[in-house]
PDB file of N, CA, C and O in Angstrom:
ATOM      1  N   MET A   1     -56.631   4.599  13.855  1.00  0.00           N
ATOM      2  CA  MET A   1     -57.998   4.391  14.284  1.00  0.00           C
ATOM      3  C   MET A   1     -58.037   4.451  15.808  1.00  0.00           C
ATOM      4  O   MET A   1     -57.201   3.845  16.478  1.00  0.00           O
ATOM      5  N   LYS A   2     -59.021   5.192  16.363  1.00  0.00           N
ATOM      6  CA  LYS A   2     -59.182   5.355  17.809  1.00  0.00           C
ATOM      7  C   LYS A   2     -59.626   4.026  18.427  1.00  0.00           C
ATOM      8  O   LYS A   2     -60.533   3.375  17.908  1.00  0.00           O
ATOM      9  N   PRO A   3     -58.985   3.618  19.543  1.00  0.00           N
ATOM     10  CA  PRO A   3     -59.400   2.362  20.164  1.00  0.00           C
ATOM     11  C   PRO A   3     -60.828   2.452  20.703  1.00  0.00           C
ATOM     12  O   PRO A   3     -61.270   3.509  21.152  1.00  0.00           O
ATOM     13  N   LYS A   4     -61.531   1.335  20.650  1.00  0.00           N
ATOM     14  CA  LYS A   4     -62.899   1.293  21.145  1.00  0.00           C
ATOM     15  C   LYS A   4     -62.895   1.335  22.670  1.00  0.00           C
ATOM     16  O   LYS A   4     -62.012   0.771  23.316  1.00  0.00           O
ATOM     17  N   ARG A   5     -63.881   2.003  23.229  1.00  0.00           N
ATOM     18  CA  ARG A   5     -64.058   2.081  24.680  1.00  0.00           C
ATOM     19  C   ARG A   5     -65.501   1.701  25.006  1.00  0.00           C
ATOM     20  O   ARG A   5     -66.424   1.967  24.237  1.00  0.00           O
ATOM     21  N   ILE A   6     -65.666   1.070  26.173  1.00  0.00           N
ATOM     22  CA  ILE A   6     -67.014   0.748  26.632  1.00  0.00           C
ATOM     23  C   ILE A   6     -67.723   2.056  26.971  1.00  0.00           C
ATOM     24  O   ILE A   6     -67.146   2.946  27.597  1.00  0.00           O
ATOM     25  N   LEU A   7     -68.956   2.158  26.558  1.00  0.00           N
ATOM     26  CA  LEU A   7     -69.765   3.345  26.818  1.00  0.00           C
ATOM     27  C   LEU A   7     -69.961   3.536  28.317  1.00  0.00           C
ATOM     28  O   LEU A   7     -70.313   2.587  29.018  1.00  0.00           O
ATOM     29  N   GLN A   8     -69.740   4.739  28.814  1.00  0.00           N
ATOM     30  CA  GLN A   8     -69.937   5.079  30.226  1.00  0.00           C
ATOM     31  C   GLN A   8     -71.186   5.938  30.351  1.00  0.00           C
ATOM     32  O   GLN A   8     -71.169   7.127  30.030  1.00  0.00           O
ATOM     33  N   THR A   9     -72.269   5.329  30.821  1.00  0.00           N
ATOM     34  CA  THR A   9     -73.529   6.041  30.978  1.00  0.00           C
ATOM     35  C   THR A   9     -74.410   5.304  31.973  1.00  0.00           C
ATOM     36  O   THR A   9     -74.244   4.102  32.181  1.00  0.00           O
ATOM     37  N   ASP A  10     -75.336   6.011  32.582  1.00  0.00           N
ATOM     38  CA  ASP A  10     -76.325   5.396  33.460  1.00  0.00           C
ATOM     39  C   ASP A  10     -77.632   5.128  32.721  1.00  0.00           C
ATOM     40  O   ASP A  10     -78.579   4.596  33.301  1.00  0.00           O
ATOM     41  N   SER A  11     -77.683   5.493  31.455  1.00  0.00           N
ATOM     42  CA  SER A  11     -78.899   5.323  30.663  1.00  0.00           C
ATOM     43  C   SER A  11     -79.028   3.879  30.177  1.00  0.00           C
ATOM     44  O   SER A  11     -78.182   3.391  29.428  1.00  0.00           O
ATOM     45  N   ILE A  12     -80.067   3.217  30.600  1.00  0.00           N
ATOM     46  CA  ILE A  12     -80.300   1.843  30.161  1.00  0.00           C
ATOM     47  C   ILE A  12     -80.527   1.812  28.655  1.00  0.00           C
ATOM     48  O   ILE A  12     -80.057   0.906  27.966  1.00  0.00           O
ATOM     49  N   GLN A  13     -81.243   2.799  28.153  1.00  0.00           N
ATOM     50  CA  GLN A  13     -81.512   2.868  26.706  1.00  0.00           C
ATOM     51  C   GLN A  13     -80.208   2.993  25.916  1.00  0.00           C
ATOM     52  O   GLN A  13     -80.010   2.277  24.934  1.00  0.00           O
ATOM     53  N   GLU A  14     -79.325   3.892  26.334  1.00  0.00           N
ATOM     54  CA  GLU A  14     -78.051   4.066  25.634  1.00  0.00           C
ATOM     55  C   GLU A  14     -77.196   2.809  25.711  1.00  0.00           C
ATOM     56  O   GLU A  14     -76.570   2.419  24.725  1.00  0.00           O
ATOM     57  N   LEU A  15     -77.169   2.171  26.884  1.00  0.00           N
ATOM     58  CA  LEU A  15     -76.397   0.934  27.025  1.00  0.00           C
ATOM     59  C   LEU A  15     -76.964  -0.171  26.143  1.00  0.00           C
ATOM     60  O   LEU A  15     -76.208  -0.916  25.519  1.00  0.00           O
ATOM     61  N   ALA A  16     -78.289  -0.283  26.087  1.00  0.00           N
ATOM     62  CA  ALA A  16     -78.915  -1.298  25.240  1.00  0.00           C
ATOM     63  C   ALA A  16     -78.552  -1.075  23.779  1.00  0.00           C
ATOM     64  O   ALA A  16     -78.216  -2.023  23.069  1.00  0.00           O
ATOM     65  N   GLU A  17     -78.616   0.173  23.328  1.00  0.00           N
ATOM     66  CA  GLU A  17     -78.267   0.487  21.940  1.00  0.00           C
ATOM     67  C   GLU A  17     -76.791   0.200  21.675  1.00  0.00           C
ATOM     68  O   GLU A  17     -76.433  -0.308  20.612  1.00  0.00           O
ATOM     69  N   PHE A  18     -75.936   0.527  22.647  1.00  0.00           N
ATOM     70  CA  PHE A  18     -74.502   0.286  22.497  1.00  0.00           C
ATOM     71  C   PHE A  18     -74.225  -1.210  22.335  1.00  0.00           C
ATOM     72  O   PHE A  18     -73.530  -1.621  21.405  1.00  0.00           O
ATOM     73  N   TRP A  19     -74.776  -2.027  23.253  1.00  0.00           N
ATOM     74  CA  TRP A  19     -74.488  -3.464  23.211  1.00  0.00           C
ATOM     75  C   TRP A  19     -75.213  -4.173  22.068  1.00  0.00           C
ATOM     76  O   TRP A  19     -74.840  -5.289  21.706  1.00  0.00           O
ATOM     77  N   ASP A  20     -76.231  -3.553  21.500  1.00  0.00           N
ATOM     78  CA  ASP A  20     -76.866  -4.112  20.311  1.00  0.00           C
ATOM     79  C   ASP A  20     -75.940  -4.029  19.111  1.00  0.00           C
ATOM     80  O   ASP A  20     -76.090  -4.791  18.155  1.00  0.00           O
ATOM     81  N   THR A  21     -74.981  -3.105  19.152  1.00  0.00           N
ATOM     82  CA  THR A  21     -74.099  -2.886  18.002  1.00  0.00           C
ATOM     83  C   THR A  21     -72.631  -3.200  18.294  1.00  0.00           C
ATOM     84  O   THR A  21     -71.767  -2.946  17.456  1.00  0.00           O
ATOM     85  N   HIS A  22     -72.343  -3.750  19.479  1.00  0.00           N
ATOM     86  CA  HIS A  22     -70.963  -4.080  19.841  1.00  0.00           C
ATOM     87  C   HIS A  22     -70.884  -5.487  20.416  1.00  0.00           C
ATOM     88  O   HIS A  22     -71.883  -6.047  20.865  1.00  0.00           O
ATOM     89  N   ASP A  23     -69.694  -6.039  20.396  1.00  0.00           N
ATOM     90  CA  ASP A  23     -69.464  -7.379  20.922  1.00  0.00           C
ATOM     91  C   ASP A  23     -68.541  -7.282  22.133  1.00  0.00           C
ATOM     92  O   ASP A  23     -67.534  -6.575  22.101  1.00  0.00           O
ATOM     93  N   LEU A  24     -68.892  -7.994  23.197  1.00  0.00           N
ATOM     94  CA  LEU A  24     -68.122  -7.948  24.434  1.00  0.00           C
ATOM     95  C   LEU A  24     -66.660  -8.340  24.218  1.00  0.00           C
ATOM     96  O   LEU A  24     -65.768  -7.806  24.878  1.00  0.00           O
ATOM     97  N   THR A  25     -66.417  -9.258  23.310  1.00  0.00           N
ATOM     98  CA  THR A  25     -65.037  -9.707  23.076  1.00  0.00           C
ATOM     99  C   THR A  25     -64.152  -8.598  22.513  1.00  0.00           C
ATOM    100  O   THR A  25     -62.926  -8.706  22.554  1.00  0.00           O
ATOM    101  N   ASP A  26     -64.756  -7.538  21.989  1.00  0.00           N
ATOM    102  CA  ASP A  26     -63.962  -6.402  21.491  1.00  0.00           C
ATOM    103  C   ASP A  26     -63.401  -5.558  22.630  1.00  0.00           C
ATOM    104  O   ASP A  26     -62.578  -4.673  22.397  1.00  0.00           O
ATOM    105  N   PHE A  27     -63.840  -5.825  23.861  1.00  0.00           N
ATOM    106  CA  PHE A  27     -63.458  -4.997  24.999  1.00  0.00           C
ATOM    107  C   PHE A  27     -62.779  -5.805  26.106  1.00  0.00           C
ATOM    108  O   PHE A  27     -62.764  -5.382  27.262  1.00  0.00           O
ATOM    109  N   GLU A  28     -62.219  -6.962  25.757  1.00  0.00           N
ATOM    110  CA  GLU A  28     -61.611  -7.829  26.766  1.00  0.00           C
ATOM    111  C   GLU A  28     -60.531  -7.127  27.586  1.00  0.00           C
ATOM    112  O   GLU A  28     -60.354  -7.432  28.766  1.00  0.00           O
ATOM    113  N   ASP A  29     -59.815  -6.198  26.976  1.00  0.00           N
ATOM    114  CA  ASP A  29     -58.749  -5.498  27.700  1.00  0.00           C
ATOM    115  C   ASP A  29     -59.299  -4.513  28.740  1.00  0.00           C
ATOM    116  O   ASP A  29     -58.554  -4.067  29.613  1.00  0.00           O
ATOM    117  N   GLU A  30     -60.581  -4.170  28.661  1.00  0.00           N
ATOM    118  CA  GLU A  30     -61.192  -3.251  29.624  1.00  0.00           C
ATOM    119  C   GLU A  30     -61.947  -3.976  30.736  1.00  0.00           C
ATOM    120  O   GLU A  30     -62.371  -3.350  31.707  1.00  0.00           O
ATOM    121  N   LEU A  31     -62.113  -5.269  30.603  1.00  0.00           N
ATOM    122  CA  LEU A  31     -62.906  -6.027  31.572  1.00  0.00           C
ATOM    123  C   LEU A  31     -62.061  -6.389  32.786  1.00  0.00           C
ATOM    124  O   LEU A  31     -60.855  -6.612  32.682  1.00  0.00           O
ATOM    125  N   GLU A  32     -62.718  -6.442  33.931  1.00  0.00           N
ATOM    126  CA  GLU A  32     -62.045  -6.871  35.152  1.00  0.00           C
ATOM    127  C   GLU A  32     -63.012  -7.710  35.973  1.00  0.00           C
ATOM    128  O   GLU A  32     -64.222  -7.481  35.970  1.00  0.00           O
ATOM    129  N   GLU A  33     -62.451  -8.685  36.676  1.00  0.00           N
ATOM    130  CA  GLU A  33     -63.286  -9.532  37.510  1.00  0.00           C
ATOM    131  C   GLU A  33     -63.644  -8.779  38.781  1.00  0.00           C
ATOM    132  O   GLU A  33     -62.794  -8.139  39.399  1.00  0.00           O
ATOM    133  N   VAL A  34     -64.905  -8.861  39.160  1.00  0.00           N
ATOM    134  CA  VAL A  34     -65.380  -8.203  40.369  1.00  0.00           C
ATOM    135  C   VAL A  34     -65.479  -9.268  41.451  1.00  0.00           C
ATOM    136  O   VAL A  34     -66.161 -10.276  41.264  1.00  0.00           O
ATOM    137  N   PRO A  35     -64.791  -9.054  42.609  1.00  0.00           N
ATOM    138  CA  PRO A  35     -64.750 -10.093  43.632  1.00  0.00           C
ATOM    139  C   PRO A  35     -66.071 -10.335  44.364  1.00  0.00           C
ATOM    140  O   PRO A  35     -66.246 -11.384  44.983  1.00  0.00           O
ATOM    141  N   GLU A  36     -66.977  -9.405  44.304  1.00  0.00           N
ATOM    142  CA  GLU A  36     -68.253  -9.577  44.989  1.00  0.00           C
ATOM    143  C   GLU A  36     -69.374  -9.054  44.117  1.00  0.00           C
ATOM    144  O   GLU A  36     -69.140  -8.359  43.128  1.00  0.00           O
ATOM    145  N   SER A  37     -70.579  -9.391  44.489  1.00  0.00           N
ATOM    146  CA  SER A  37     -71.739  -8.977  43.708  1.00  0.00           C
ATOM    147  C   SER A  37     -71.877  -7.455  43.712  1.00  0.00           C
ATOM    148  O   SER A  37     -71.714  -6.811  44.748  1.00  0.00           O
ATOM    149  N   VAL A  38     -72.176  -6.899  42.562  1.00  0.00           N
ATOM    150  CA  VAL A  38     -72.402  -5.454  42.478  1.00  0.00           C
ATOM    151  C   VAL A  38     -73.873  -5.122  42.662  1.00  0.00           C
ATOM    152  O   VAL A  38     -74.251  -3.953  42.737  1.00  0.00           O
ATOM    153  N   PHE A  39     -74.695  -6.155  42.735  1.00  0.00           N
ATOM    154  CA  PHE A  39     -76.128  -5.958  42.926  1.00  0.00           C
ATOM    155  C   PHE A  39     -76.460  -6.155  44.390  1.00  0.00           C
ATOM    156  O   PHE A  39     -76.066  -7.149  45.000  1.00  0.00           O
ATOM    157  N   GLN A  40     -77.176  -5.214  44.943  1.00  0.00           N
ATOM    158  CA  GLN A  40     -77.578  -5.305  46.332  1.00  0.00           C
ATOM    159  C   GLN A  40     -78.974  -5.897  46.397  1.00  0.00           C
ATOM    160  O   GLN A  40     -79.868  -5.499  45.650  1.00  0.00           O
ATOM    161  N   PRO A  41     -79.154  -6.866  47.312  1.00  0.00           N
ATOM    162  CA  PRO A  41     -80.502  -7.405  47.437  1.00  0.00           C
ATOM    163  C   PRO A  41     -81.440  -6.314  47.944  1.00  0.00           C
ATOM    164  O   PRO A  41     -81.032  -5.454  48.725  1.00  0.00           O
ATOM    165  N   GLY A  42     -82.637  -6.345  47.522  1.00  0.00           N
ATOM    166  CA  GLY A  42     -83.571  -5.305  47.937  1.00  0.00           C
ATOM    167  C   GLY A  42     -84.995  -5.818  47.948  1.00  0.00           C
ATOM    168  O   GLY A  42     -85.299  -6.909  47.466  1.00  0.00           O
ATOM    169  N   VAL A  43     -85.837  -5.008  48.504  1.00  0.00           N
ATOM    170  CA  VAL A  43     -87.252  -5.316  48.569  1.00  0.00           C
ATOM    171  C   VAL A  43     -87.997  -4.106  48.030  1.00  0.00           C
ATOM    172  O   VAL A  43     -87.705  -2.969  48.400  1.00  0.00           O
ATOM    173  N   SER A  44     -88.937  -4.355  47.175  1.00  0.00           N
ATOM    174  CA  SER A  44     -89.746  -3.283  46.628  1.00  0.00           C
ATOM    175  C   SER A  44     -91.051  -3.226  47.407  1.00  0.00           C
ATOM    176  O   SER A  44     -91.730  -4.240  47.575  1.00  0.00           O
ATOM    177  N   VAL A  45     -91.398  -2.034  47.883  1.00  0.00           N
ATOM    178  CA  VAL A  45     -92.625  -1.866  48.647  1.00  0.00           C
ATOM    179  C   VAL A  45     -93.523  -0.879  47.898  1.00  0.00           C
ATOM    180  O   VAL A  45     -93.205   0.307  47.808  1.00  0.00           O
ATOM    181  N   PRO A  46     -94.634  -1.366  47.366  1.00  0.00           N
ATOM    182  CA  PRO A  46     -95.526  -0.452  46.650  1.00  0.00           C
ATOM    183  C   PRO A  46     -96.242   0.484  47.625  1.00  0.00           C
ATOM    184  O   PRO A  46     -96.742   0.056  48.665  1.00  0.00           O
ATOM    185  N   LEU A  47     -96.278   1.739  47.276  1.00  0.00           N
ATOM    186  CA  LEU A  47     -96.977   2.744  48.076  1.00  0.00           C
ATOM    187  C   LEU A  47     -98.107   3.340  47.240  1.00  0.00           C
ATOM    188  O   LEU A  47     -98.022   3.410  46.014  1.00  0.00           O
ATOM    189  N   THR A  48     -99.151   3.763  47.919  1.00  0.00           N
ATOM    190  CA  THR A  48    -100.206   4.481  47.218  1.00  0.00           C
ATOM    191  C   THR A  48     -99.645   5.857  46.871  1.00  0.00           C
ATOM    192  O   THR A  48     -98.661   6.285  47.473  1.00  0.00           O
ATOM    193  N   PRO A  49    -100.241   6.544  45.931  1.00  0.00           N
ATOM    194  CA  PRO A  49     -99.765   7.900  45.623  1.00  0.00           C
ATOM    195  C   PRO A  49     -99.780   8.807  46.858  1.00  0.00           C
ATOM    196  O   PRO A  49     -98.884   9.632  47.036  1.00  0.00           O
ATOM    197  N   GLU A  50    -100.781   8.653  47.694  1.00  0.00           N
ATOM    198  CA  GLU A  50    -100.878   9.476  48.907  1.00  0.00           C
ATOM    199  C   GLU A  50     -99.729   9.162  49.862  1.00  0.00           C
ATOM    200  O   GLU A  50     -99.116  10.070  50.423  1.00  0.00           O
ATOM    201  N   GLU A  51     -99.441   7.874  50.044  1.00  0.00           N
ATOM    202  CA  GLU A  51     -98.330   7.472  50.917  1.00  0.00           C
ATOM    203  C   GLU A  51     -97.004   7.993  50.377  1.00  0.00           C
ATOM    204  O   GLU A  51     -96.173   8.488  51.139  1.00  0.00           O
ATOM    205  N   ALA A  52     -96.804   7.886  49.083  1.00  0.00           N
ATOM    206  CA  ALA A  52     -95.566   8.365  48.476  1.00  0.00           C
ATOM    207  C   ALA A  52     -95.415   9.871  48.667  1.00  0.00           C
ATOM    208  O   ALA A  52     -94.315  10.356  48.929  1.00  0.00           O
ATOM    209  N   THR A  53     -96.508  10.608  48.538  1.00  0.00           N
ATOM    210  CA  THR A  53     -96.482  12.059  48.737  1.00  0.00           C
ATOM    211  C   THR A  53     -96.066  12.403  50.160  1.00  0.00           C
ATOM    212  O   THR A  53     -95.241  13.290  50.377  1.00  0.00           O
ATOM    213  N   VAL A  54     -96.647  11.692  51.133  1.00  0.00           N
ATOM    214  CA  VAL A  54     -96.324  11.946  52.541  1.00  0.00           C
ATOM    215  C   VAL A  54     -94.859  11.592  52.828  1.00  0.00           C
ATOM    216  O   VAL A  54     -94.152  12.365  53.474  1.00  0.00           O
ATOM    217  N   VAL A  55     -94.406  10.438  52.354  1.00  0.00           N
ATOM    218  CA  VAL A  55     -93.013  10.027  52.579  1.00  0.00           C
ATOM    219  C   VAL A  55     -92.063  11.048  51.954  1.00  0.00           C
ATOM    220  O   VAL A  55     -91.086  11.450  52.585  1.00  0.00           O
ATOM    221  N   ASN A  56     -92.338  11.464  50.734  1.00  0.00           N
ATOM    222  CA  ASN A  56     -91.485  12.462  50.071  1.00  0.00           C
ATOM    223  C   ASN A  56     -91.445  13.770  50.850  1.00  0.00           C
ATOM    224  O   ASN A  56     -90.378  14.362  51.006  1.00  0.00           O
ATOM    225  N   ALA A  57     -92.594  14.228  51.341  1.00  0.00           N
ATOM    226  CA  ALA A  57     -92.654  15.479  52.097  1.00  0.00           C
ATOM    227  C   ALA A  57     -91.896  15.356  53.420  1.00  0.00           C
ATOM    228  O   ALA A  57     -91.174  16.274  53.810  1.00  0.00           O
ATOM    229  N   MET A  58     -92.058  14.227  54.108  1.00  0.00           N
ATOM    230  CA  MET A  58     -91.357  14.033  55.382  1.00  0.00           C
ATOM    231  C   MET A  58     -89.846  13.978  55.166  1.00  0.00           C
ATOM    232  O   MET A  58     -89.083  14.550  55.945  1.00  0.00           O
ATOM    233  N   ALA A  59     -89.423  13.301  54.128  1.00  0.00           N
ATOM    234  CA  ALA A  59     -87.992  13.208  53.825  1.00  0.00           C
ATOM    235  C   ALA A  59     -87.430  14.581  53.464  1.00  0.00           C
ATOM    236  O   ALA A  59     -86.354  14.963  53.925  1.00  0.00           O
ATOM    237  N   LYS A  60     -88.161  15.310  52.643  1.00  0.00           N
ATOM    238  CA  LYS A  60     -87.706  16.647  52.235  1.00  0.00           C
ATOM    239  C   LYS A  60     -87.584  17.564  53.450  1.00  0.00           C
ATOM    240  O   LYS A  60     -86.636  18.344  53.546  1.00  0.00           O
ATOM    241  N   ALA A  61     -88.539  17.473  54.379  1.00  0.00           N
ATOM    242  CA  ALA A  61     -88.498  18.304  55.587  1.00  0.00           C
ATOM    243  C   ALA A  61     -87.269  17.997  56.440  1.00  0.00           C
ATOM    244  O   ALA A  61     -86.758  18.871  57.140  1.00  0.00           O
ATOM    245  N   ARG A  62     -86.802  16.756  56.376  1.00  0.00           N
ATOM    246  CA  ARG A  62     -85.617  16.363  57.146  1.00  0.00           C
ATOM    247  C   ARG A  62     -84.339  16.519  56.355  1.00  0.00           C
ATOM    248  O   ARG A  62     -83.251  16.328  56.900  1.00  0.00           O
ATOM    249  N   GLY A  63     -84.443  16.860  55.084  1.00  0.00           N
ATOM    250  CA  GLY A  63     -83.265  17.051  54.248  1.00  0.00           C
ATOM    251  C   GLY A  63     -82.584  15.750  53.857  1.00  0.00           C
ATOM    252  O   GLY A  63     -81.372  15.715  53.642  1.00  0.00           O
ATOM    253  N   ILE A  64     -83.370  14.674  53.765  1.00  0.00           N
ATOM    254  CA  ILE A  64     -82.823  13.386  53.357  1.00  0.00           C
ATOM    255  C   ILE A  64     -83.682  12.821  52.238  1.00  0.00           C
ATOM    256  O   ILE A  64     -84.768  13.328  51.956  1.00  0.00           O
ATOM    257  N   SER A  65     -83.189  11.771  51.608  1.00  0.00           N
ATOM    258  CA  SER A  65     -83.958  11.151  50.531  1.00  0.00           C
ATOM    259  C   SER A  65     -85.068  10.282  51.111  1.00  0.00           C
ATOM    260  O   SER A  65     -84.963   9.821  52.248  1.00  0.00           O
ATOM    261  N   PRO A  66     -86.128  10.056  50.343  1.00  0.00           N
ATOM    262  CA  PRO A  66     -87.180   9.149  50.803  1.00  0.00           C
ATOM    263  C   PRO A  66     -86.615   7.762  51.132  1.00  0.00           C
ATOM    264  O   PRO A  66     -87.034   7.128  52.100  1.00  0.00           O
ATOM    265  N   ARG A  67     -85.686   7.310  50.337  1.00  0.00           N
ATOM    266  CA  ARG A  67     -85.061   6.007  50.586  1.00  0.00           C
ATOM    267  C   ARG A  67     -84.366   5.986  51.944  1.00  0.00           C
ATOM    268  O   ARG A  67     -84.515   5.029  52.703  1.00  0.00           O
ATOM    269  N   ALA A  68     -83.610   7.034  52.251  1.00  0.00           N
ATOM    270  CA  ALA A  68     -82.906   7.104  53.536  1.00  0.00           C
ATOM    271  C   ALA A  68     -83.894   7.127  54.698  1.00  0.00           C
ATOM    272  O   ALA A  68     -83.656   6.500  55.731  1.00  0.00           O
ATOM    273  N   LEU A  69     -84.991   7.844  54.533  1.00  0.00           N
ATOM    274  CA  LEU A  69     -86.004   7.908  55.582  1.00  0.00           C
ATOM    275  C   LEU A  69     -86.620   6.532  55.832  1.00  0.00           C
ATOM    276  O   LEU A  69     -86.764   6.114  56.981  1.00  0.00           O
ATOM    277  N   ILE A  70     -86.976   5.839  54.776  1.00  0.00           N
ATOM    278  CA  ILE A  70     -87.565   4.515  54.913  1.00  0.00           C
ATOM    279  C   ILE A  70     -86.561   3.540  55.530  1.00  0.00           C
ATOM    280  O   ILE A  70     -86.928   2.723  56.375  1.00  0.00           O
ATOM    281  N   GLN A  71     -85.297   3.625  55.110  1.00  0.00           N
ATOM    282  CA  GLN A  71     -84.269   2.760  55.696  1.00  0.00           C
ATOM    283  C   GLN A  71     -84.113   3.042  57.191  1.00  0.00           C
ATOM    284  O   GLN A  71     -83.916   2.124  57.987  1.00  0.00           O
ATOM    285  N   GLU A  72     -84.203   4.314  57.562  1.00  0.00           N
ATOM    286  CA  GLU A  72     -84.120   4.689  58.971  1.00  0.00           C
ATOM    287  C   GLU A  72     -85.280   4.080  59.757  1.00  0.00           C
ATOM    288  O   GLU A  72     -85.077   3.535  60.842  1.00  0.00           O
ATOM    289  N   TRP A  73     -86.487   4.172  59.216  1.00  0.00           N
ATOM    290  CA  TRP A  73     -87.655   3.610  59.881  1.00  0.00           C
ATOM    291  C   TRP A  73     -87.497   2.101  60.086  1.00  0.00           C
ATOM    292  O   TRP A  73     -87.794   1.572  61.158  1.00  0.00           O
ATOM    293  N   ILE A  74     -87.032   1.431  59.055  1.00  0.00           N
ATOM    294  CA  ILE A  74     -86.861  -0.022  59.145  1.00  0.00           C
ATOM    295  C   ILE A  74     -85.811  -0.369  60.196  1.00  0.00           C
ATOM    296  O   ILE A  74     -86.019  -1.270  61.008  1.00  0.00           O
ATOM    297  N   SER A  75     -84.690   0.340  60.183  1.00  0.00           N
ATOM    298  CA  SER A  75     -83.637   0.086  61.175  1.00  0.00           C
ATOM    299  C   SER A  75     -84.153   0.299  62.592  1.00  0.00           C
ATOM    300  O   SER A  75     -83.886  -0.507  63.483  1.00  0.00           O
ATOM    301  N   GLU A  76     -84.894   1.386  62.797  1.00  0.00           N
ATOM    302  CA  GLU A  76     -85.448   1.671  64.124  1.00  0.00           C
ATOM    303  C   GLU A  76     -86.405   0.561  64.554  1.00  0.00           C
ATOM    304  O   GLU A  76     -86.395   0.135  65.709  1.00  0.00           O
ATOM    305  N   HIS A  77     -87.221   0.101  63.624  1.00  0.00           N
ATOM    306  CA  HIS A  77     -88.184  -0.948  63.960  1.00  0.00           C
ATOM    307  C   HIS A  77     -87.464  -2.259  64.286  1.00  0.00           C
ATOM    308  O   HIS A  77     -87.826  -2.946  65.241  1.00  0.00           O
ATOM    309  N   ILE A  78     -86.463  -2.599  63.507  1.00  0.00           N
ATOM    310  CA  ILE A  78     -85.715  -3.833  63.762  1.00  0.00           C
ATOM    311  C   ILE A  78     -85.003  -3.748  65.105  1.00  0.00           C
ATOM    312  O   ILE A  78     -85.056  -4.688  65.899  1.00  0.00           O
ATOM    313  N   GLU A  79     -84.333  -2.622  65.364  1.00  0.00           N
ATOM    314  CA  GLU A  79     -83.643  -2.453  66.645  1.00  0.00           C
ATOM    315  C   GLU A  79     -84.632  -2.544  67.808  1.00  0.00           C
ATOM    316  O   GLU A  79     -84.335  -3.173  68.823  1.00  0.00           O
ATOM    317  N   GLY A  80     -85.794  -1.926  67.668  1.00  0.00           N
ATOM    318  CA  GLY A  80     -86.807  -1.960  68.711  1.00  0.00           C
ATOM    319  C   GLY A  80     -87.344  -3.361  68.952  1.00  0.00           C
ATOM    320  O   GLY A  80     -87.665  -3.725  70.083  1.00  0.00           O
ATOM    321  N   SER A  81     -87.440  -4.142  67.891  1.00  0.00           N
ATOM    322  CA  SER A  81     -87.987  -5.492  68.053  1.00  0.00           C
ATOM    323  C   SER A  81     -86.956  -6.462  68.624  1.00  0.00           C
ATOM    324  O   SER A  81     -87.319  -7.543  69.087  1.00  0.00           O
ATOM    325  N   LEU A  82     -85.690  -6.092  68.596  1.00  0.00           N
ATOM    326  CA  LEU A  82     -84.647  -6.963  69.121  1.00  0.00           C
ATOM    327  C   LEU A  82     -84.379  -6.726  70.598  1.00  0.00           C
ATOM    328  O   LEU A  82     -83.736  -7.549  71.249  1.00  0.00           O
ATOM    329  N   LYS A  83     -84.866  -5.603  71.141  1.00  0.00           N
ATOM    330  CA  LYS A  83     -84.664  -5.323  72.555  1.00  0.00           C
ATOM    331  C   LYS A  83     -85.505  -6.279  73.401  1.00  0.00           C
ATOM    332  O   LYS A  83     -86.665  -6.541  73.087  1.00  0.00           O
ATOM    333  N   PRO A  84     -84.907  -6.797  74.479  1.00  0.00           N
ATOM    334  CA  PRO A  84     -85.695  -7.699  75.331  1.00  0.00           C
ATOM    335  C   PRO A  84     -86.822  -6.947  76.001  1.00  0.00           C
ATOM    336  O   PRO A  84     -86.660  -5.795  76.403  1.00  0.00           O
ATOM    337  N   THR A  85     -87.950  -7.589  76.120  1.00  0.00           N
ATOM    338  CA  THR A  85     -89.090  -6.957  76.775  1.00  0.00           C
ATOM    339  C   THR A  85     -88.940  -7.084  78.279  1.00  0.00           C
ATOM    340  O   THR A  85     -88.468  -8.107  78.775  1.00  0.00           O
ATOM    341  N   VAL A  86     -89.336  -6.060  79.001  1.00  0.00           N
ATOM    342  CA  VAL A  86     -89.270  -6.050  80.461  1.00  0.00           C
ATOM    343  C   VAL A  86     -90.642  -6.406  80.977  1.00  0.00           C
ATOM    344  O   VAL A  86     -91.627  -5.720  80.704  1.00  0.00           O
ATOM    345  N   GLU A  87     -90.693  -7.503  81.735  1.00  0.00           N
ATOM    346  CA  GLU A  87     -91.976  -7.928  82.279  1.00  0.00           C
ATOM    347  C   GLU A  87     -92.187  -7.270  83.631  1.00  0.00           C
ATOM    348  O   GLU A  87     -91.253  -7.159  84.425  1.00  0.00           O
ATOM    349  N   SER A  88     -93.416  -6.834  83.896  1.00  0.00           N
ATOM    350  CA  SER A  88     -93.732  -6.171  85.158  1.00  0.00           C
ATOM    351  C   SER A  88     -93.964  -7.166  86.256  1.00  0.00           C
ATOM    352  O   SER A  88     -94.243  -6.779  87.391  1.00  0.00           O
TER     353      SER A  88
END
C-alpha cells in the first residue's frame, strides 16, 4: 500500500476536501515545527473599482504588481514623514 502524503496545493477548496476526509495524526511523520509565524500581518484597503483600475494600470506600466506599487507608495510616504522638517 502506498504511504499517505499530505496534499500539496494552493487551492483552499482542495485542501478543505482533503482534510474533511483525512486525520492529521495520519501524517505525523511529515509534520515539522515552524520556528516563526508563517502568516504575515497585513492591512486590507478597500478600493473603488475605478481606483483599482488605475492602480492596476499604473503597476502594469511599471512592470510590477499592484501590491508592489502600493507597498512602494507606503514606504515612500513613511520615509518622507520620518525626515526632520527644516524650519525657515
